[in-house]
N, CA, C and O atoms as a Tinker XYZ file with bonds, in Angstrom:
   500  protein
     1  N     89.465000  153.992000  108.256000    73     2
     2  CA    88.525000  153.006000  107.999000    64     1     3
     3  C     89.379000  152.925000  106.328000    63     2     4     5
     4  O     90.101000  151.948000  106.131000    81     3
     5  N     89.270000  153.709000  105.505000    73     3     6
     6  CA    89.553000  153.904000  104.099000    64     5     7
     7  C     91.294000  153.671000  104.212000    63     6     8     9
     8  O     91.964000  152.985000  103.440000    81     7
     9  N     91.785000  154.428000  105.368000    73     7    10
    10  CA    93.190000  154.310000  105.345000    64     9    11
    11  C     93.728000  153.033000  105.595000    63    10    12    13
    12  O     94.760000  152.604000  105.081000    81    11
    13  N     92.953000  152.389000  106.457000    73    11    14
    14  CA    93.057000  150.881000  107.284000    64    13    15
    15  C     93.379000  150.021000  106.080000    63    14    16    17
    16  O     94.390000  149.350000  105.871000    81    15
    17  N     92.269000  150.192000  105.311000    73    15    18
    18  CA    91.958000  148.997000  103.974000    64    17    19
    19  C     93.335000  149.062000  103.046000    63    18    20    21
    20  O     94.133000  148.219000  102.636000    81    19
    21  N     93.193000  150.521000  102.929000    73    19    22
    22  CA    94.780000  150.755000  101.911000    64    21    23
    23  C     95.895000  150.412000  102.330000    63    22    24    25
    24  O     96.828000  150.029000  101.623000    81    23
    25  N     95.891000  150.547000  103.804000    73    23    26
    26  CA    97.601000  150.178000  104.416000    64    25    27
    27  C     97.609000  148.524000  104.300000    63    26    28    29
    28  O     98.639000  147.928000  103.985000    81    27
    29  N     96.506000  147.916000  104.552000    73    27    30
    30  CA    96.274000  146.253000  104.542000    64    29    31
    31  C     96.691000  145.803000  103.342000    63    30    32    33
    32  O     97.577000  144.961000  103.200000    81    31
    33  N     95.884000  146.508000  102.170000    73    31    34
    34  CA    96.253000  146.419000  100.758000    64    33    35
    35  C     97.873000  146.522000  100.095000    63    34    36    37
    36  O     98.370000  145.899000   99.158000    81    35
    37  N     98.416000  147.502000  100.933000    73    35    38
    38  CA    99.645000  147.546000  100.488000    64    37    39
    39  C    100.452000  146.677000  100.971000    63    38    40    41
    40  O    101.375000  146.203000  100.310000    81    39
    41  N    100.117000  146.266000  102.572000    73    39    42
    42  CA   100.982000  145.321000  103.057000    64    41    43
    43  C    100.930000  144.106000  102.395000    63    42    44    45
    44  O    101.924000  143.391000  102.267000    81    43
    45  N     99.486000  143.741000  101.829000    73    43    46
    46  CA    99.659000  142.249000  101.144000    64    45    47
    47  C    100.233000  142.495000   99.825000    63    46    48    49
    48  O    100.827000  141.578000   99.259000    81    47
    49  N    100.095000  143.840000   99.187000    73    47    50
    50  CA   101.059000  143.978000   97.689000    64    49    51
    51  C    102.297000  143.820000   98.235000    63    50    52    53
    52  O    102.912000  143.038000   97.511000    81    51
    53  N    103.007000  144.196000   99.206000    73    51    54
    54  CA   104.341000  144.188000   99.822000    64    53    55
    55  C    104.635000  142.836000   99.833000    63    54    56    57
    56  O    105.590000  142.440000   99.165000    81    55
    57  N    103.814000  141.889000  100.632000    73    55    58
    58  CA   104.196000  140.650000  100.663000    64    57    59
    59  C    104.314000  139.783000   99.516000    63    58    60    61
    60  O    105.249000  139.014000   99.291000    81    59
    61  N    103.250000  139.979000   98.785000    73    59    62
    62  CA   103.354000  139.634000   97.520000    64    61    63
    63  C    104.202000  139.765000   96.589000    63    62    64    65
    64  O    104.304000  138.913000   95.707000    81    63
    65  N    105.057000  141.007000   96.636000    73    63    66
    66  CA   105.746000  141.362000   95.826000    64    65    67
    67  C    107.297000  141.022000   96.368000    63    66    68    69
    68  O    108.196000  140.865000   95.542000    81    67
    69  N    107.541000  140.923000   97.734000    73    67    70
    70  CA   108.362000  140.033000   98.417000    64    69    71
    71  C    108.580000  138.910000   98.003000    63    70    72    73
    72  O    109.672000  138.674000   97.487000    81    71
    73  N    107.414000  137.722000   98.135000    73    71    74
    74  CA   107.452000  136.554000   97.632000    64    73    75
    75  C    107.818000  136.279000   96.126000    63    74    76    77
    76  O    108.441000  135.248000   95.870000    81    75
    77  N    107.491000  137.084000   95.187000    73    75    78
    78  CA   107.617000  136.974000   93.745000    64    77    79
    79  C    109.315000  137.253000   93.593000    63    78    80    81
    80  O    110.194000  136.631000   92.997000    81    79
    81  N    109.326000  138.321000   94.312000    73    79    82
    82  CA   111.001000  138.624000   94.450000    64    81    83
    83  C    111.986000  137.229000   94.917000    63    82    84    85
    84  O    112.957000  136.682000   94.395000    81    83
    85  N    111.246000  136.998000   96.087000    73    83    86
    86  CA   112.004000  135.598000   96.389000    64    85    87
    87  C    112.242000  134.560000   95.556000    63    86    88    89
    88  O    113.343000  134.039000   95.374000    81    87
    89  N    111.107000  134.222000   94.994000    73    87    90
    90  CA   110.857000  133.356000   93.716000    64    89    91
    91  C    111.739000  133.529000   92.485000    63    90    92    93
    92  O    112.241000  132.577000   91.889000    81    91
    93  N    111.902000  134.865000   92.128000    73    91    94
    94  CA   112.722000  135.249000   91.144000    64    93    95
    95  C    114.055000  134.882000   91.408000    63    94    96    97
    96  O    114.609000  134.016000   90.732000    81    95
    97  N    114.693000  135.545000   92.458000    73    95    98
    98  CA   115.902000  135.195000   93.088000    64    97    99
    99  C    116.441000  133.682000   93.033000    63    98   100   101
   100  O    117.579000  133.326000   92.728000    81    99
   101  N    115.445000  132.948000   93.369000    73    99   102
   102  CA   115.654000  131.350000   93.489000    64   101   103
   103  C    115.809000  131.113000   91.848000    63   102   104   105
   104  O    116.876000  130.628000   91.471000    81   103
   105  N    114.933000  131.389000   90.989000    73   103   106
   106  CA   115.099000  131.228000   89.753000    64   105   107
   107  C    116.265000  131.638000   89.194000    63   106   108   109
   108  O    116.843000  130.953000   88.351000    81   107
   109  N    116.691000  132.738000   89.596000    73   107   110
   110  CA   118.299000  133.283000   88.928000    64   109   111
   111  C    119.069000  132.252000   89.567000    63   110   112   113
   112  O    119.542000  131.508000   88.708000    81   111
   113  N    119.419000  131.874000   90.872000    73   111   114
   114  CA   120.246000  131.176000   91.247000    64   113   115
   115  C    120.313000  129.719000   90.688000    63   114   116   117
   116  O    121.395000  129.158000   90.863000    81   115
   117  N    119.322000  129.002000   90.035000    73   115   118
   118  CA   119.201000  128.115000   89.623000    64   117   119
   119  C    119.720000  128.251000   88.122000    63   118   120   121
   120  O    120.740000  127.668000   87.754000    81   119
   121  N    118.895000  129.120000   87.210000    73   119   122
   122  CA   119.955000  129.494000   86.137000    64   121   123
   123  C    121.522000  129.712000   85.998000    63   122   124   125
   124  O    122.302000  129.364000   85.112000    81   123
   125  N    121.756000  130.573000   87.462000    73   123   126
   126  CA   123.143000  130.601000   87.186000    64   125   127
   127  C    123.895000  129.059000   87.623000    63   126   128   129
   128  O    124.881000  128.755000   86.951000    81   127
   129  N    123.543000  128.283000   88.503000    73   127   130
   130  CA   123.980000  126.859000   88.458000    64   129   131
   131  C    123.955000  126.208000   87.282000    63   130   132   133
   132  O    124.956000  125.551000   86.998000    81   131
   133  N    122.842000  126.238000   86.352000    73   131   134
   134  CA   122.684000  125.518000   85.115000    64   133   135
   135  C    123.922000  126.304000   84.179000    63   134   136   137
   136  O    124.624000  125.585000   83.468000    81   135
   137  N    124.111000  127.474000   84.197000    73   135   138
   138  CA   125.149000  127.931000   83.117000    64   137   139
   139  C    126.721000  127.352000   83.654000    63   138   140   141
   140  O    127.583000  126.862000   82.924000    81   139
   141  N    126.800000  127.554000   85.057000    73   139   142
   142  CA   127.900000  126.868000   85.651000    64   141   143
   143  C    128.106000  125.444000   85.303000    63   142   144   145
   144  O    129.174000  124.921000   84.986000    81   143
   145  N    126.857000  124.843000   85.410000    73   143   146
   146  CA   127.550000  123.270000   84.990000    64   145   147
   147  C    127.553000  123.126000   83.523000    63   146   148   149
   148  O    128.077000  122.130000   83.025000    81   147
   149  N    127.150000  123.806000   82.976000    73   147   150
   150  CA   127.302000  124.109000   81.445000    64   149   151
   151  C    128.914000  124.483000   81.045000    63   150   152   153
   152  O    129.471000  124.125000   80.008000    81   151
   153  N    129.356000  125.078000   81.844000    73   151   154
   154  CA   130.555000  125.834000   81.781000    64   153   155
   155  C    131.799000  124.862000   82.040000    63   154   156   157
   156  O    132.908000  124.930000   81.511000    81   155
   157  N    131.309000  123.882000   83.046000    73   155   158
   158  CA   132.089000  123.030000   83.675000    64   157   159
   159  C    132.044000  121.874000   82.553000    63   158   160   161
   160  O    133.092000  121.319000   82.224000    81   159
   161  N    130.941000  121.561000   82.034000    73   159   162
   162  CA   131.047000  120.531000   80.956000    64   161   163
   163  C    131.991000  120.826000   79.807000    63   162   164   165
   164  O    132.778000  120.022000   79.308000    81   163
   165  N    131.789000  122.191000   79.429000    73   163   166
   166  CA   132.471000  122.701000   78.398000    64   165   167
   167  C    134.005000  122.630000   78.508000    63   166   168   169
   168  O    134.758000  122.368000   77.570000    81   167
   169  N    134.430000  122.940000   79.973000    73   167   170
   170  CA   135.757000  123.109000   80.161000    64   169   171
   171  C    136.485000  121.694000   80.138000    63   170   172   173
   172  O    137.578000  121.521000   79.599000    81   171
   173  N    135.686000  120.608000   80.846000    73   171   174
   174  CA   135.961000  119.282000   80.659000    64   173   175
   175  C    136.087000  119.007000   79.145000    63   174   176   177
   176  O    137.162000  118.532000   78.780000    81   175
   177  N    135.205000  119.224000   78.274000    73   175   178
   178  CA   135.337000  118.699000   76.872000    64   177   179
   179  C    136.621000  119.436000   76.380000    63   178   180   181
   180  O    137.401000  118.711000   75.762000    81   179
   181  N    136.936000  120.561000   76.515000    73   179   182
   182  CA   138.022000  121.262000   75.914000    64   181   183
   183  C    139.418000  120.507000   76.249000    63   182   184   185
   184  O    140.370000  120.473000   75.469000    81   183
   185  N    139.384000  119.767000   77.833000    73   183   186
   186  CA   140.493000  119.414000   78.295000    64   185   187
   187  C    140.549000  117.929000   77.481000    63   186   188   189
   188  O    141.529000  117.588000   76.818000    81   187
   189  N    139.620000  117.301000   77.606000    73   187   190
   190  CA   139.543000  116.225000   76.366000    64   189   191
   191  C    140.111000  116.126000   75.093000    63   190   192   193
   192  O    140.903000  115.323000   74.601000    81   191
   193  N    139.541000  117.107000   74.669000    73   191   194
   194  CA   140.289000  117.403000   73.122000    64   193   195
   195  C    141.746000  117.791000   73.040000    63   194   196   197
   196  O    142.484000  117.637000   72.067000    81   195
   197  N    142.138000  118.481000   74.573000    73   195   198
   198  CA   143.422000  118.997000   74.245000    64   197   199
   199  C    144.371000  117.628000   74.567000    63   198   200   201
   200  O    145.555000  117.652000   74.229000    81   199
   201  N    143.837000  116.509000   75.193000    73   199   202
   202  CA   144.401000  115.583000   75.693000    64   201   203
   203  C    144.558000  114.711000   74.390000    63   202   204   205
   204  O    145.684000  114.266000   74.167000    81   203
   205  N    143.471000  114.403000   73.446000    73   203   206
   206  CA   143.439000  113.719000   72.450000    64   205   207
   207  C    144.264000  114.199000   71.618000    63   206   208   209
   208  O    144.986000  113.483000   70.924000    81   207
   209  N    144.265000  115.868000   71.566000    73   207   210
   210  CA   145.239000  116.526000   70.359000    64   209   211
   211  C    146.618000  116.257000   70.844000    63   210   212   213
   212  O    147.487000  116.345000   69.976000    81   211
   213  N    146.928000  116.011000   71.804000    73   211   214
   214  CA   148.405000  115.827000   72.299000    64   213   215
   215  C    148.856000  114.468000   71.902000    63   214   216   217
   216  O    149.971000  114.203000   71.451000    81   215
   217  N    147.622000  113.409000   72.170000    73   215   218
   218  CA   148.174000  112.011000   71.934000    64   217   219
   219  C    148.163000  111.881000   70.101000    63   218   220   221
   220  O    148.781000  111.064000   69.418000    81   219
   221  N    147.524000  112.646000   69.782000    73   219   222
   222  CA   147.575000  112.531000   68.232000    64   221   223
   223  C    148.636000  112.943000   67.458000    63   222   224   225
   224  O    148.916000  112.466000   66.357000    81   223
   225  N    149.423000  114.109000   68.206000    73   223   226
   226  CA   150.594000  114.877000   67.971000    64   225   227
   227  C    151.694000  113.840000   68.168000    63   226   228   229
   228  O    152.392000  113.546000   67.198000    81   227
   229  N    151.907000  113.248000   69.384000    73   227   230
   230  CA   152.841000  112.551000   69.990000    64   229   231
   231  C    152.994000  111.087000   68.955000    63   230   232   233
   232  O    154.085000  110.552000   68.758000    81   231
   233  N    151.745000  110.604000   68.388000    73   231   234
   234  CA   151.683000  109.587000   67.379000    64   233   235
   235  C    152.389000  110.093000   66.086000    63   234   236   237
   236  O    153.298000  109.515000   65.488000    81   235
   237  N    151.834000  111.217000   65.783000    73   235   238
   238  CA   152.391000  111.582000   64.689000    64   237   239
   239  C    153.737000  112.128000   64.312000    63   238   240   241
   240  O    154.180000  112.274000   63.173000    81   239
   241  N    154.276000  112.387000   65.381000    73   239   242
   242  CA   155.911000  112.941000   65.914000    64   241   243
   243  C    156.751000  111.671000   65.969000    63   242   244   245
   244  O    157.953000  111.596000   65.712000    81   243
   245  N    155.863000  110.592000   66.378000    73   243   246
   246  CA   156.620000  108.828000   66.596000    64   245   247
   247  C    156.717000  108.313000   64.810000    63   246   248   249
   248  O    157.686000  107.877000   64.188000    81   247
   249  N    155.344000  108.568000   64.369000    73   247   250
   250  CA   155.479000  107.932000   62.976000    64   249   251
   251  C    156.415000  108.700000   61.957000    63   250   252   253
   252  O    156.935000  108.068000   61.038000    81   251
   253  N    156.616000  109.948000   62.099000    73   251   254
   254  CA   157.532000  110.715000   61.261000    64   253   255
   255  C    159.041000  110.327000   61.612000    63   254   256   257
   256  O    159.940000  110.210000   60.780000    81   255
   257  N    159.164000  110.145000   63.020000    73   255   258
   258  CA   160.524000  109.828000   63.380000    64   257   259
   259  C    160.692000  108.203000   62.796000    63   258   260   261
   260  O    161.732000  107.889000   62.218000    81   259
   261  N    159.947000  107.535000   62.932000    73   259   262
   262  CA   160.145000  105.996000   62.243000    64   261   263
   263  C    160.447000  106.496000   60.900000    63   262   264   265
   264  O    161.597000  106.253000   60.537000    81   263
   265  N    159.752000  107.095000   60.118000    73   263   266
   266  CA   159.782000  107.328000   58.806000    64   265   267
   267  C    161.063000  107.833000   58.466000    63   266   268   269
   268  O    161.531000  107.542000   57.365000    81   267
   269  N    161.638000  108.482000   59.183000    73   267   270
   270  CA   163.128000  109.402000   58.979000    64   269   271
   271  C    164.149000  108.256000   59.319000    63   270   272   273
   272  O    165.191000  108.183000   58.667000    81   271
   273  N    163.874000  107.356000   60.329000    73   271   274
   274  CA   165.005000  106.170000   60.657000    64   273   275
   275  C    164.801000  105.391000   59.340000    63   274   276   277
   276  O    165.790000  105.040000   58.697000    81   275
   277  N    163.731000  105.150000   58.978000    73   275   278
   278  CA   163.466000  104.216000   57.798000    64   277   279
   279  C    163.989000  104.559000   56.503000    63   278   280   281
   280  O    164.255000  103.702000   55.660000    81   279
   281  N    164.150000  105.862000   56.317000    73   279   282
   282  CA   164.516000  106.458000   55.141000    64   281   283
   283  C    165.920000  106.249000   55.091000    63   282   284   285
   284  O    166.653000  105.835000   54.193000    81   283
   285  N    166.192000  106.730000   56.571000    73   283   286
   286  CA   168.112000  106.668000   56.900000    64   285   287
   287  C    168.633000  105.118000   56.347000    63   286   288   289
   288  O    169.550000  104.742000   55.617000    81   287
   289  N    167.773000  104.587000   56.939000    73   287   290
   290  CA   168.557000  103.079000   56.580000    64   289   291
   291  C    168.187000  102.611000   55.439000    63   290   292   293
   292  O    168.860000  101.669000   55.021000    81   291
   293  N    166.983000  103.116000   54.545000    73   291   294
   294  CA   167.146000  102.705000   52.895000    64   293   295
   295  C    168.119000  103.426000   52.278000    63   294   296   297
   296  O    168.695000  102.893000   51.330000    81   295
   297  N    168.533000  104.908000   52.728000    73   295   298
   298  CA   170.050000  105.088000   52.132000    64   297   299
   299  C    171.289000  104.305000   52.484000    63   298   300   301
   300  O    172.230000  104.234000   51.694000    81   299
   301  N    171.299000  103.707000   53.683000    73   299   302
   302  CA   172.428000  103.095000   53.996000    64   301   303
   303  C    172.472000  101.455000   53.357000    63   302   304   305
   304  O    173.377000  100.635000   53.206000    81   303
   305  N    171.320000  101.460000   53.139000    73   303   306
   306  CA   171.477000  100.024000   52.544000    64   305   307
   307  C    171.742000   99.753000   51.242000    63   306   308   309
   308  O    172.216000   98.712000   50.787000    81   307
   309  N    171.242000  101.251000   50.355000    73   307   310
   310  CA   171.373000  101.563000   49.031000    64   309   311
   311  C    173.032000  101.737000   48.647000    63   310   312   313
   312  O    173.708000  101.255000   47.738000    81   311
   313  N    173.287000  102.448000   49.521000    73   311   314
   314  CA   175.049000  102.534000   49.784000    64   313   315
   315  C    175.754000  101.397000   49.813000    63   314   316   317
   316  O    176.722000  101.305000   49.058000    81   315
   317  N    175.405000  100.298000   50.695000    73   315   318
   318  CA   175.996000   99.154000   51.052000    64   317   319
   319  C    175.676000   98.176000   49.505000    63   318   320   321
   320  O    176.507000   97.397000   49.038000    81   319
   321  N    174.683000   98.369000   49.062000    73   319   322
   322  CA   173.990000   97.553000   47.868000    64   321   323
   323  C    174.848000   98.297000   46.686000    63   322   324   325
   324  O    174.818000   97.701000   45.609000    81   323
   325  N    175.605000   99.502000   46.725000    73   323   326
   326  CA   176.384000   99.746000   45.727000    64   325   327
   327  C    177.760000   99.292000   45.977000    63   326   328   329
   328  O    178.587000   99.001000   45.113000    81   327
   329  N    177.902000   99.265000   47.133000    73   327   330
   330  CA   179.541000   98.424000   47.522000    64   329   331
   331  C    179.476000   97.307000   46.967000    63   330   332   333
   332  O    180.278000   96.900000   46.127000    81   331
   333  N    178.190000   96.512000   47.530000    73   331   334
   334  CA   178.194000   95.053000   47.094000    64   333   335
   335  C    178.540000   94.756000   45.527000    63   334   336   337
   336  O    179.419000   94.001000   45.112000    81   335
   337  N    177.587000   95.576000   44.729000    73   335   338
   338  CA   177.976000   95.572000   43.473000    64   337   339
   339  C    179.477000   95.548000   43.134000    63   338   340   341
   340  O    179.979000   94.609000   42.516000    81   339
   341  N    180.270000   96.766000   43.620000    73   339   342
   342  CA   181.486000   96.711000   43.146000    64   341   343
   343  C    182.318000   95.821000   43.660000    63   342   344   345
   344  O    183.161000   95.384000   42.876000    81   343
   345  N    182.332000   95.348000   44.953000    73   343   346
   346  CA   183.071000   94.373000   45.320000    64   345   347
   347  C    182.322000   92.715000   45.148000    63   346   348   349
   348  O    182.533000   91.798000   45.942000    81   347
   349  N    181.726000   92.654000   44.334000    73   347   350
   350  CA   181.048000   91.273000   44.011000    64   349   351
   351  C    182.086000   90.423000   43.381000    63   350   352   353
   352  O    181.652000   89.304000   43.108000    81   351
   353  N    183.338000   90.622000   43.068000    73   351   354
   354  CA   184.248000   90.086000   42.696000    64   353   355
   355  C    185.294000   89.156000   43.588000    63   354   356   357
   356  O    186.480000   89.111000   43.258000    81   355
   357  N    184.816000   88.439000   44.697000    73   355   358
   358  CA   185.486000   88.192000   45.740000    64   357   359
   359  C    185.936000   88.826000   46.719000    63   358   360   361
   360  O    186.834000   88.396000   47.443000    81   359
   361  N    185.340000   89.976000   46.864000    73   359   362
   362  CA   185.915000   91.062000   47.863000    64   361   363
   363  C    185.877000   90.510000   49.233000    63   362   364   365
   364  O    184.804000   89.980000   49.521000    81   363
   365  N    186.914000   90.505000   50.272000    73   363   366
   366  CA   186.520000   90.164000   51.567000    64   365   367
   367  C    185.993000   90.717000   52.638000    63   366   368   369
   368  O    185.990000   90.345000   53.811000    81   367
   369  N    185.298000   92.158000   51.830000    73   367   370
   370  CA   184.625000   93.291000   52.698000    64   369   371
   371  C    183.488000   92.899000   52.793000    63   370   372   373
   372  O    182.856000   93.198000   53.807000    81   371
   373  N    182.860000   92.080000   51.726000    73   371   374
   374  CA   181.350000   92.317000   51.508000    64   373   375
   375  C    180.816000   91.558000   52.457000    63   374   376   377
   376  O    179.710000   92.033000   52.715000    81   375
   377  N    181.088000   90.375000   53.280000    73   375   378
   378  CA   180.501000   89.588000   54.396000    64   377   379
   379  C    180.396000   90.514000   55.322000    63   378   380   381
   380  O    179.445000   90.484000   56.103000    81   379
   381  N    181.481000   91.613000   55.398000    73   379   382
   382  CA   181.739000   92.342000   56.706000    64   381   383
   383  C    180.401000   93.305000   56.577000    63   382   384   385
   384  O    179.725000   93.491000   57.589000    81   383
   385  N    180.033000   93.905000   55.339000    73   383   386
   386  CA   179.522000   95.032000   55.210000    64   385   387
   387  C    178.026000   94.650000   55.789000    63   386   388   389
   388  O    177.322000   95.189000   56.643000    81   387
   389  N    177.816000   93.306000   54.825000    73   387   390
   390  CA   176.441000   92.596000   55.063000    64   389   391
   391  C    175.900000   92.458000   56.567000    63   390   392   393
   392  O    174.734000   92.559000   56.948000    81   391
   393  N    176.951000   92.222000   57.254000    73   391   394
   394  CA   176.562000   91.779000   58.448000    64   393   395
   395  C    176.591000   92.945000   59.302000    63   394   396   397
   396  O    176.122000   92.785000   60.429000    81   395
   397  N    177.086000   94.191000   58.974000    73   395   398
   398  CA   176.725000   95.465000   59.507000    64   397   399
   399  C    175.529000   95.945000   59.147000    63   398   400   401
   400  O    174.903000   96.646000   59.942000    81   399
   401  N    175.014000   95.639000   57.864000    73   399   402
   402  CA   173.686000   96.148000   57.501000    64   401   403
   403  C    172.597000   95.295000   58.086000    63   402   404   405
   404  O    171.558000   95.801000   58.510000    81   403
   405  N    172.852000   93.873000   58.113000    73   403   406
   406  CA   171.947000   93.162000   59.017000    64   405   407
   407  C    171.742000   93.826000   60.557000    63   406   408   409
   408  O    170.658000   94.083000   61.080000    81   407
   409  N    172.992000   94.018000   61.099000    73   407   410
   410  CA   172.954000   94.492000   62.340000    64   409   411
   411  C    172.098000   95.694000   62.602000    63   410   412   413
   412  O    171.282000   95.734000   63.523000    81   411
   413  N    172.306000   96.633000   61.793000    73   411   414
   414  CA   171.702000   97.894000   61.350000    64   413   415
   415  C    170.271000   97.865000   61.482000    63   414   416   417
   416  O    169.583000   98.612000   62.177000    81   415
   417  N    169.896000   96.921000   60.737000    73   415   418
   418  CA   168.280000   96.583000   60.292000    64   417   419
   419  C    167.693000   96.110000   61.428000    63   418   420   421
   420  O    166.538000   96.429000   61.709000    81   419
   421  N    168.430000   95.295000   62.205000    73   419   422
   422  CA   167.957000   94.525000   63.577000    64   421   423
   423  C    167.432000   95.627000   64.630000    63   422   424   425
   424  O    166.499000   95.526000   65.427000    81   423
   425  N    168.382000   96.804000   64.381000    73   423   426
   426  CA   168.507000   97.752000   65.669000    64   425   427
   427  C    167.154000   98.545000   65.253000    63   426   428   429
   428  O    166.246000   98.813000   66.040000    81   427
   429  N    167.189000   98.913000   63.699000    73   427   430
   430  CA   165.864000   99.811000   63.661000    64   429   431
   431  C    164.702000   99.166000   63.210000    63   430   432   433
   432  O    164.164000   99.701000   62.241000    81   431
   433  N    164.140000   98.085000   63.695000    73   431   434
   434  CA   163.419000   97.258000   63.008000    64   433   435
   435  C    162.885000   97.420000   61.719000    63   434   436   437
   436  O    161.749000   97.858000   61.542000    81   435
   437  N    163.764000   97.038000   60.659000    73   435   438
   438  CA   163.561000   97.360000   59.419000    64   437   439
   439  C    162.514000   96.560000   58.940000    63   438   440   441
   440  O    162.247000   95.500000   59.505000    81   439
   441  N    161.819000   96.997000   57.848000    73   439   442
   442  CA   160.487000   96.252000   56.869000    64   441   443
   443  C    161.315000   94.928000   56.709000    63   442   444   445
   444  O    162.515000   94.705000   56.870000    81   443
   445  N    160.266000   94.124000   56.337000    73   443   446
   446  CA   160.477000   92.701000   55.944000    64   445   447
   447  C    161.378000   92.771000   54.255000    63   446   448   449
   448  O    162.419000   92.225000   53.892000    81   447
   449  N    160.635000   93.484000   53.695000    73   447   450
   450  CA   161.625000   93.325000   52.647000    64   449   451
   451  C    163.290000   93.871000   52.718000    63   450   452   453
   452  O    164.136000   93.605000   51.865000    81   451
   453  N    163.474000   94.544000   53.729000    73   451   454
   454  CA   165.146000   95.050000   53.517000    64   453   455
   455  C    165.717000   93.753000   54.141000    63   454   456   457
   456  O    166.930000   93.539000   54.132000    81   455
   457  N    164.861000   92.924000   54.661000    73   455   458
   458  CA   165.774000   91.593000   55.260000    64   457   459
   459  C    165.630000   90.757000   54.295000    63   458   460   461
   460  O    166.668000   90.108000   54.172000    81   459
   461  N    164.834000   90.457000   53.541000    73   459   462
   462  CA   164.605000   89.914000   52.363000    64   461   463
   463  C    165.650000   90.107000   51.497000    63   462   464   465
   464  O    166.227000   89.132000   51.016000    81   463
   465  N    165.996000   91.307000   51.213000    73   463   466
   466  CA   166.935000   91.832000   50.230000    64   465   467
   467  C    168.725000   91.288000   50.964000    63   466   468   469
   468  O    169.607000   91.007000   50.153000    81   467
   469  N    168.963000   91.227000   52.204000    73   467   470
   470  CA   169.862000   90.942000   53.120000    64   469   471
   471  C    170.178000   89.277000   52.750000    63   470   472   473
   472  O    171.210000   88.704000   52.400000    81   471
   473  N    168.823000   88.813000   52.995000    73   471   474
   474  CA   168.763000   87.328000   52.627000    64   473   475
   475  C    169.395000   86.866000   51.341000    63   474   476   477
   476  O    170.243000   85.975000   51.293000    81   475
   477  N    168.813000   87.690000   50.042000    73   475   478
   478  CA   169.036000   87.552000   48.924000    64   477   479
   479  C    170.662000   87.943000   48.623000    63   478   480   481
   480  O    171.235000   87.320000   47.729000    81   479
   481  N    171.472000   89.095000   49.463000    73   479   482
   482  CA   172.749000   88.961000   49.155000    64   481   483
   483  C    173.609000   88.041000   49.817000    63   482   484   485
   484  O    174.752000   87.809000   49.423000    81   483
   485  N    173.051000   87.473000   50.886000    73   483   486
   486  CA   173.904000   86.489000   51.923000    64   485   487
   487  C    173.701000   85.355000   50.737000    63   486   488   489
   488  O    174.768000   84.797000   50.485000    81   487
   489  N    172.683000   84.922000   50.017000    73   487   490
   490  CA   172.827000   83.627000   49.171000    64   489   491
   491  C    173.630000   84.125000   48.198000    63   490   492   493
   492  O    174.384000   83.318000   47.655000    81   491
   493  N    173.654000   85.275000   47.839000    73   491   494
   494  CA   174.546000   85.720000   46.454000    64   493   495
   495  C    176.261000   85.209000   46.811000    63   494   496   497
   496  O    177.017000   84.502000   46.144000    81   495
   497  N    176.458000   85.873000   48.084000    73   495   498
   498  CA   177.583000   85.359000   48.551000    64   497   499
   499  C    178.369000   84.116000   48.632000    63   498   500
   500  O    179.452000   84.107000   49.216000    81   499
């Protein structure tokens, strides 16, 4: 009788431990799923940040290229202005140089100040 009672108690304990183990396993899987979800969210966030960084880098490169073109155009304008000053005494080359400068400014979308300068030069001619 005592052995039977102990055997039943052991079986109940075994069943109880099995149930607890099963619940713990379910909880562990739930925790693993939560961490997988967090990992996926972090990976998506990293991808968005990389995409935004790439866009910013591309815009910055475009801006720098535009600045280089504008600086180059400014240098050309200054060269033509020097020529203009030297040839102001009725040279036939001046209208051709001004037309060339205007055409180049139109191609590179020069700032309004440059176009204003060209208009002034045209007026002077």
